[in-house]
C-alpha positions as CSV (number, residue, x, y, z in Angstrom):
1,M,0.0,0.0,0.0
2,D,3.0,2.3,-0.5
3,W,1.2,3.9,-3.4
4,F,-1.6,5.2,-1.1
5,S,0.6,7.9,0.3
6,D,2.4,8.7,-3.0
7,P,0.9,11.9,-4.7
8,D,2.4,10.7,-8.0
9,A,0.4,7.5,-7.8
10,W,-2.8,9.5,-7.4
11,S,-2.1,11.7,-10.4
12,A,-1.2,8.6,-12.4
13,L,-4.5,7.0,-11.3
14,A,-6.4,10.0,-12.6
15,A,-4.5,10.0,-15.9
16,L,-4.9,6.2,-16.4
17,L,-8.6,6.3,-15.5
18,T,-9.2,9.0,-18.2
19,L,-7.1,7.0,-20.7
20,E,-9.0,3.8,-20.0
21,I,-12.4,5.5,-20.4
22,V,-11.3,7.0,-23.8
23,L,-10.1,3.6,-25.0
24,G,-13.3,2.1,-23.6
25,V,-15.4,4.3,-25.8
26,D,-13.7,2.7,-28.9
27,N,-14.6,-0.7,-27.5
28,V,-18.2,0.2,-26.8
29,I,-18.6,1.5,-30.4
30,F,-17.2,-1.6,-31.9
31,I,-19.3,-3.9,-29.6
32,S,-22.4,-1.9,-30.3
33,I,-22.1,-2.4,-34.0
34,L,-21.4,-6.1,-33.7
35,A,-24.1,-6.7,-31.1
36,A,-26.7,-5.1,-33.3
37,K,-26.4,-8.1,-35.6
38,L,-27.7,-10.4,-32.9
39,P,-31.3,-11.1,-32.0
40,A,-32.7,-8.3,-29.8
41,E,-32.8,-10.5,-26.6
42,S,-29.0,-11.2,-26.9
43,Q,-27.8,-7.7,-27.7
44,D,-27.6,-6.3,-24.1
45,K,-25.9,-9.5,-22.9
46,A,-23.3,-9.4,-25.7
47,R,-22.6,-5.7,-25.0
48,R,-22.1,-6.1,-21.2
49,L,-20.1,-9.3,-21.6
50,G,-17.8,-7.6,-24.1
51,I,-17.1,-4.8,-21.7
52,V,-16.5,-7.1,-18.8
53,M,-14.2,-9.3,-20.9
54,A,-12.2,-6.3,-21.9
55,A,-11.6,-5.5,-18.2
56,G,-10.7,-9.1,-17.5
57,I,-8.2,-9.2,-20.3
58,R,-6.5,-6.0,-19.1
59,I,-6.3,-7.1,-15.5
60,V,-4.8,-10.4,-16.5
61,L,-2.2,-8.6,-18.7
62,L,-1.4,-6.2,-15.8
63,L,-0.6,-9.3,-13.7
64,L,1.7,-10.5,-16.5
65,V,3.7,-7.2,-16.6
66,G,7.0,-9.1,-17.0
67,W,5.7,-10.8,-20.2
68,I,4.2,-7.5,-21.5
69,V,7.6,-5.8,-21.2
70,T,9.2,-8.4,-23.4
71,L,6.7,-7.5,-26.2
72,K,8.8,-4.3,-26.7
73,K,11.8,-6.3,-27.7
74,E,12.5,-6.7,-31.4
75,V,11.5,-10.0,-32.9
76,F,12.8,-9.6,-36.5
77,T,13.8,-7.0,-39.0
78,V,12.8,-6.3,-42.6
79,G,15.6,-4.2,-44.1
80,S,16.1,-1.3,-41.7
81,L,12.6,-1.8,-40.1
82,G,12.4,-3.8,-36.9
83,F,9.2,-5.4,-35.5
84,S,8.5,-6.1,-31.8
85,G,5.8,-8.4,-30.5
86,K,3.7,-5.3,-29.6
87,E,4.1,-3.9,-33.1
88,L,3.0,-7.2,-34.7
89,I,-0.1,-7.3,-32.5
90,L,-1.0,-3.7,-33.4
91,L,-0.5,-4.5,-37.1
92,A,-2.7,-7.5,-37.0
93,G,-5.3,-5.7,-34.9
94,G,-5.3,-2.6,-37.2
95,L,-5.8,-4.8,-40.3
96,F,-8.6,-6.7,-38.6
97,L,-10.3,-3.4,-37.6
98,I,-10.0,-1.9,-41.1
99,F,-11.4,-5.2,-42.6
100,K,-14.4,-5.3,-40.3
101,A,-15.2,-1.6,-40.6
102,T,-14.8,-1.7,-44.5
103,K,-17.1,-4.8,-44.6
104,E,-19.7,-3.1,-42.4
105,I,-19.7,0.1,-44.5
106,H,-20.0,-2.0,-47.7
107,N,-23.0,-3.9,-46.3
108,K,-24.7,-0.6,-45.3
109,L,-24.1,1.1,-48.7
110,E,-24.8,-1.9,-50.9
111,G,-27.9,-3.0,-48.9
112,E,-26.7,-6.5,-48.2
113,E,-28.3,-6.4,-44.8
114,G,-31.7,-6.1,-46.3
115,H,-31.1,-8.8,-48.9
116,G,-29.3,-11.3,-46.8
117,A,-32.1,-13.8,-46.3
118,G,-30.0,-16.7,-47.5
119,K,-27.0,-15.5,-45.4
120,A,-26.5,-17.0,-42.0
121,A,-26.8,-14.5,-39.1
122,P,-23.7,-14.2,-36.9
123,T,-23.8,-16.4,-33.8
124,F,-23.4,-15.1,-30.2
125,A,-20.1,-17.0,-30.0
126,A,-18.8,-15.5,-33.3
127,V,-19.6,-11.9,-32.2
128,I,-18.0,-12.4,-28.8
129,G,-14.9,-14.0,-30.5
130,Q,-14.5,-10.9,-32.6
131,V,-14.9,-8.6,-29.6
132,L,-12.2,-10.6,-27.8
133,I,-9.7,-10.1,-30.6
134,L,-10.1,-6.3,-30.5
135,D,-10.2,-6.3,-26.7
136,F,-6.9,-8.0,-26.7
137,V,-5.3,-5.5,-29.1
138,F,-6.6,-2.4,-27.3
139,S,-5.6,-4.0,-24.0
140,I,-2.0,-4.5,-25.1
141,D,-1.7,-0.9,-26.1
142,S,-3.3,0.4,-22.9
143,V,-1.4,-1.8,-20.6
144,I,2.0,-0.9,-22.1
145,T,1.0,2.8,-21.7
146,A,0.0,2.1,-18.1
147,V,3.3,0.4,-17.3
148,G,5.1,3.5,-18.5
149,M,3.0,5.8,-16.4
150,T,3.3,4.1,-12.9
151,P,5.1,1.2,-11.3
152,Y,2.1,0.4,-9.1
153,V,0.0,-2.5,-10.4
154,P,-2.9,-1.8,-7.9
155,V,-3.2,1.7,-9.4
156,M,-3.5,0.2,-12.9
157,V,-6.1,-2.3,-11.8
158,I,-8.2,0.3,-10.0
159,A,-8.1,2.5,-13.2
160,V,-9.3,-0.5,-15.3
161,I,-12.1,-1.4,-12.9
162,G,-13.2,2.3,-12.6
163,S,-13.4,2.6,-16.3
164,V,-15.4,-0.6,-16.6
165,V,-18.0,0.8,-14.2
166,V,-18.3,4.0,-16.2
167,M,-18.5,2.1,-19.5
168,L,-21.2,-0.3,-18.2
169,V,-23.3,2.8,-17.1
170,A,-22.7,4.7,-20.3
171,S,-22.7,1.8,-22.8
172,G,-26.5,1.6,-23.0
173,V,-26.8,5.3,-24.0
174,I,-24.0,5.0,-26.5
175,Y,-25.4,1.7,-27.9
176,S,-28.9,3.2,-28.3
177,F,-27.7,6.4,-29.8
178,V,-25.4,4.7,-32.4
179,N,-28.0,2.3,-33.5
180,R,-30.9,4.8,-33.5
181,H,-29.1,7.1,-36.0
182,P,-27.8,5.6,-39.3
183,T,-25.5,8.5,-39.9
184,V,-23.9,8.2,-36.5
185,K,-23.4,4.5,-37.1
186,M,-21.6,5.3,-40.4
187,L,-19.5,7.9,-38.6
188,A,-18.6,5.3,-35.9
189,L,-17.5,3.0,-38.6
190,A,-15.3,5.8,-40.1
191,F,-13.8,6.2,-36.6
192,L,-13.0,2.5,-36.5
193,L,-11.2,2.9,-39.9
194,L,-9.2,5.8,-38.4
195,I,-8.3,3.8,-35.3
196,G,-7.3,0.8,-37.5
197,L,-5.0,3.1,-39.6
198,T,-3.5,4.5,-36.4
199,L,-2.8,1.0,-35.1
200,I,-1.1,0.0,-38.4
201,A,1.0,3.2,-38.3
202,E,2.1,2.4,-34.7
203,G,2.9,-1.1,-35.8
204,M,5.2,0.3,-38.5
205,G,7.0,2.4,-35.9
206,E,5.2,5.7,-36.7
207,K,3.7,7.1,-33.5
208,I,0.6,9.2,-34.2
209,P,-0.3,11.4,-31.2
210,K,-3.7,10.1,-30.0
211,G,-4.7,13.7,-29.1
212,Y,-4.9,14.6,-32.8
213,V,-7.1,11.5,-33.5
214,Y,-9.5,12.1,-30.7
215,A,-9.7,15.8,-31.4
216,A,-10.8,15.0,-35.0
217,M,-13.3,12.4,-33.7
218,T,-14.7,14.9,-31.2
219,F,-15.1,17.6,-33.8
220,S,-16.9,15.1,-36.1
221,I,-19.3,14.1,-33.3
222,F,-20.0,17.8,-32.6
223,V,-20.9,18.5,-36.2
224,E,-23.1,15.3,-36.4
225,V,-24.9,16.4,-33.2
226,L,-25.6,19.7,-34.8
227,N,-26.9,17.9,-37.9
228,I,-29.2,15.7,-35.8
229,G,-30.6,18.8,-34.0
230,S,-31.1,20.5,-37.3
231,R,-33.0,17.5,-38.8
232,K,-35.1,17.2,-35.6
233,N,-36.1,20.9,-35.7
234,K,-36.9,20.7,-39.4
235,K,-39.1,17.7,-38.8
236,Q,-41.0,19.5,-36.0
237,H,-41.7,22.4,-38.3
238,V,-42.7,20.3,-41.3
239,E,-45.2,18.0,-39.4
240,P,-47.5,20.8,-38.2
241,V,-47.7,22.2,-41.8
242,H,-48.7,18.7,-43.1
243,L,-51.2,18.4,-40.3
244,R,-52.8,21.8,-41.2
245,E,-53.0,20.8,-44.8
246,R,-54.7,17.6,-43.9
247,I,-57.3,19.4,-41.7
248,T,-58.0,21.9,-44.5
249,A,-58.4,19.2,-47.1
250,D,-60.8,17.3,-44.8
251,S,-62.9,20.4,-44.0
252,E,-63.2,21.2,-47.7
253,N,-64.4,17.6,-48.4
């Protein structure tokens, strides 16, 4: 409990909690899109299970800090470019994320979802399996960042558990909002493409400051919220006009 009286540990806890919540939003968006493919009665279960599994994976990895550190060591080189275990995981995760986001965008634009009667719906196990893959990739990145911020494992575990509580509370709202607005869902898929590209860049040794990425995402969300508000106001003004026209037509008849 030495960390309890260490001011640096508390500042690291605040920073880690914020980081875990931000990374958790990425997970919730991905889980929301995948869970929406399941029957209605299974969607909430898949969403909650995905978030809890993400926490479990991160806690297990935190307890394996010694192994995590070895992932930074170079495994092999291609010309002048070296690849560590962490970079290989980020590359694979980035490619998987881009593949899934591109496939989802294609399905939405080409209308395959509406014409897929002969296509088998994804099973609960398949959806959870895909969630696990991305949970692992995001967890590796966040745990390595956490190890660099504080030497206290309890601080890291508390940050993970705290972020999970926040995500479990907020995930329902995020899930409903994303699935209720098709444009938001498409924007979320674009975010996943951006995150996938960021993971690939990091896997190739090019560090992209996450502040830039999340600033761009925040601005896009702000613009979309304005668009949703504008469409809602327009609908509220149009409906009374249609109602008056209908009343006038009925009275004339």
